[in-house]
Phi, psi and omega in degrees: 000142170273169175283334174293320172310306187298321185290309174298323183296324184280327175297322184289316176299317180300312183297322177297313181298321176296318181295328175297325180286330188287152175283154178315151177139184178298323180301310185301311177302313173306315181291330175289329173292319176299313180305320179290329180288317176302320186290313180303309180303323176294319178295325187279326177291343180286321182285321179200152174298129187208119178254006179290345188256010176297326176297314175297329177293317181288333174290323181292318179301315181296322181294317179290328178294319184289329176296322184288349182281000000 
């Protein structure tokens, strides 16, 4: 396992937990989408070290911060 895999995986688990706590609605759907992005990034990072997905990671982080507001 790579460090990137563990890092993305931890973000995915955290995002899923946040989504479970939210009430039904658009915010919950957005949080679940963020969790899926993190999960996909972790799966790709497990295959090979790849820094090309940092843009997607940063976009997911921005969206997650907007949801928290």
